[in-house]
N, C-alpha and C positions, 0 to 999 in steps of 0.2 A: 552736487545737488542743484546749485544755481545754474550750472551749465545745462542740466537736464530740463529745468524749467524754461531756460532761454530757448532751447531747441524746440520744446513744445509750443511756446509762444510764437516762435519763428514759423513753425509749420502751420499753426492756426492762422497767423497773419497772412502767409502766402496764399493759403487756400481761400481765406476770406477776400483777399484782394482779387483773386481770380474770379470768384463768384460775383463780386460787386462790379468788376470792370466788364464782365461779359455783356450784360444787358446795356451798359453804357456804350460799349463798342458797337453793339447792334444798332442802337439808336443813332449813334454818331454816323454810322454807315448809311442809315436810311436818310437822316436829315442832311448829311454831307452830299449824298447823291442828289437829293431834291434841290438843295441850295446851289450845288455845283452847276445844275442845269440852268438855274436862273441868274447866278452871278459868278464872276470869276475871282471872287475874293477868297484867299486862303487863310484859314484861321487855325492856329495850333494851340490846343488846350493842354 
């Protein structure tokens, strides 16, 4: 039973992570492209 709950939580967590990171990746790509044109600083988040 606990394994089933863990599997469900893991599936929800991975889906939630994908949904949450998608807009941040798009924003990072936009701001990264804009800031890359202005400065040569590389920042890893």
